VEXTOR-764922 format. One line per field, with one value per residue: x, y, z of N, C-alpha, C in turn; residue number from 1. Coordinates in steps of 0.001 Angstrom, whole numbers, plus 500000, padded with zeros to 6 digits. Layout:
BEGIN
n_X	c(X;...)
n_Y	c(Y;...)
n_Z	c(Z;...)
ca_X	c(X;...)
ca_Y	c(Y;...)
ca_Z	c(Z;...)
c_X	c(X;...)
c_Y	c(Y;...)
c_Z	c(Z;...)
seq	c(NUM;...)
END
This chain:
BEGIN
n_X	c(865061;867372;868430;868210;869669;869695;871299;870350;869699;867039;867047;868885;870072;871558;870812;868121;868420;869680;867714;865720;866769;866867;864128;863177;864089;862332;862679;862315;863412;865197;865182;867228;867068;869461;869251;866743;866930;869301;871123;871565;873534;876100;876047;876039;878566;880249;879588;880182;882879;883810;883019;881427;879584;876310;874192;874734;875010;873890;873900;872587;874076;876557;878781;878138;878634;878269;875888;877027;878625;876677;875323;877458;877907;875520;875816;877902;876610;876444;874859;872225;872764;873953;871821;870091;871449;873276;875809;879130;878769)
n_Y	c(900671;898265;897495;894337;891752;888552;885896;882821;879243;877049;874475;874587;874062;875751;878206;878230;878282;880786;882532;881961;883018;885750;886198;885604;887797;889603;890772;892077;890858;890786;888213;886387;883843;881894;879813;879843;882317;882659;884727;886103;884713;885404;888068;887801;886617;888721;890698;889395;889063;886850;884629;881529;879963;879489;880636;884052;887015;890340;893433;896526;896869;896041;893378;890571;887871;884343;881970;881003;883196;885147;884099;884152;886908;887541;886060;887446;889720;891758;891862;892954;895695;896317;895911;897926;900105;901127;900227;900434;902795)
n_Z	c(581240;579948;576572;575449;573630;572143;570595;569309;569114;568413;569622;571668;574861;576580;575607;576320;579106;579492;578486;580324;582710;582044;581622;584180;585515;584629;582146;578867;575788;572683;570460;568290;566142;564861;563116;561870;560762;558826;558022;560312;561649;560612;561302;564094;564456;563689;565590;567978;568021;566518;567978;567977;569296;570729;573353;572287;573924;574260;575896;575768;573405;574237;574326;576156;576302;576595;577953;580403;581037;581460;583716;585513;585784;587077;589449;590633;591309;589474;587232;587501;587921;585497;583782;584513;583803;585585;585979;587108;588467)
ca_X	c(865615;868353;868094;868874;869565;870287;871361;870040;869194;865850;867301;870018;869772;872172;869959;866932;868818;869921;866413;864988;867283;866405;862687;863019;864353;861266;863190;861984;864636;865026;865838;867537;867350;870401;868890;865603;867379;870728;871942;871887;874748;877269;875912;876478;880021;880857;879351;880746;884309;884088;882512;880458;878623;875121;873768;875584;874118;874302;873091;872874;875100;877797;878836;878235;879163;877290;875060;877854;879034;875500;875109;878574;877592;874448;876369;878736;875752;876693;873902;871127;873272;874151;870499;869447;872312;873990;877110;880268;878440)
ca_Y	c(899331;898050;896764;893033;890940;887227;885024;881492;878140;876529;873245;874826;874121;876949;879328;878189;878728;882233;883187;881783;884003;887067;886256;885631;889170;890426;891520;891800;890774;890463;886936;886110;882418;881872;878755;880280;883528;882379;885942;886529;884040;886226;889255;887401;886431;890057;891400;888630;888877;885527;883515;880777;879247;880208;881975;885232;887971;891742;894354;897867;896658;895533;891918;889951;886524;883274;881656;880957;884569;885820;883608;884629;888307;887528;885556;888516;890847;892822;891841;893898;897052;896468;895972;899192;901192;901683;899565;901320;904061)
ca_Z	c(581128;578893;575358;575524;572415;572333;569415;569821;568285;569079;570379;572557;576288;577163;575183;577170;580450;579457;578334;581581;583669;581614;581888;585633;585925;584086;581004;577479;575003;571272;570169;566891;565929;563731;562170;561061;560083;558625;557924;561682;562113;560286;562146;565423;564421;563669;566861;569095;567763;565986;568800;567176;570130;571163;572978;572416;574571;574222;576687;575252;572373;574842;574275;577473;576126;576537;579113;581614;581325;581996;585077;586338;586097;588059;590709;591203;591618;588501;586130;587718;587694;584050;583158;584844;583347;586712;586122;587219;589129)
c_X	c(866517;867767;868898;868592;870274;870179;871263;869884;868072;866154;868367;869595;870358;871357;868719;867249;869011;868599;865594;865462;866810;864914;862403;863232;863328;861661;862552;863305;864284;865839;866021;867911;868217;870140;867719;865916;868889;871621;872342;873171;875977;877232;876422;877994;880745;880745;880046;882221;884663;883608;881364;879388;877416;874803;874934;874655;874736;873341;873530;874083;876446;877743;879076;878907;878028;876533;875877;878314;877884;875258;876230;878368;876531;874975;877231;877911;875901;875639;872800;871573;873465;872807;869777;870304;873117;875348;878208;879969;878598)
c_Y	c(899224;897322;895464;892270;889622;886430;883594;880477;877504;875356;873401;874969;875346;878195;879392;878675;880239;882988;883076;882795;885404;887237;886346;887048;890146;891237;891090;891753;890436;889213;886779;884640;882300;880726;879186;881575;883415;883620;886452;885870;884884;887536;888962;887266;887767;890736;890722;888304;887446;884360;882845;880073;880132;879779;882969;886357;889359;892556;895757;897835;896221;894010;891376;888592;885528;883087;881670;882352;885349;885403;884055;886094;888383;887090;886610;889753;892002;892902;892875;895332;897313;896642;897285;900389;901824;901024;900608;902639;903925)
c_Z	c(579905;577694;575368;574242;572667;571038;569914;568689;569087;570008;571464;574020;576978;576803;576059;578584;580500;579354;579617;582624;583309;581898;583379;586167;585332;582868;579702;576733;573570;571000;568666;566778;564678;562766;561287;560301;559835;558511;559308;562200;561816;561077;563555;565469;564442;565027;568034;568871;567369;566832;568062;568001;570433;572586;572995;572839;574548;575071;576295;574311;572927;574856;575678;577369;576056;577838;580405;582015;581970;583444;586010;586728;587193;589421;591410;591572;590647;587403;586317;587462;586202;583336;583426;584444;584463;586945;586184;587900;590611)
seq	c(1;2;3;4;5;6;7;8;9;10;11;12;13;14;15;16;17;18;19;20;21;22;23;24;25;26;27;28;29;30;31;32;33;34;35;36;37;38;39;40;41;42;43;44;45;46;47;48;49;50;51;52;53;54;55;56;57;58;59;60;61;62;63;64;65;66;67;68;69;70;71;72;73;74;75;76;77;78;79;80;81;82;83;84;85;86;87;88;89)
END
């Protein structure tokens, strides 16, 4: 399985939606709350090419984007392949 990381804020509805989809797929993920760990915010900005909104999602260190990007990947049937390391095969 893939290494999934997500930068969040506790009160963010989009963060909750993204985490719900990942959980629905039975995935473990590492969550970084940028409010409780302020240093994670600058890390997120660097990794996400300056994107400031949350969530910011990474699968195997590849920047996926936010909640809408994650759901769009799923709707196109590409998320499962990415999560199993079979994207592009």
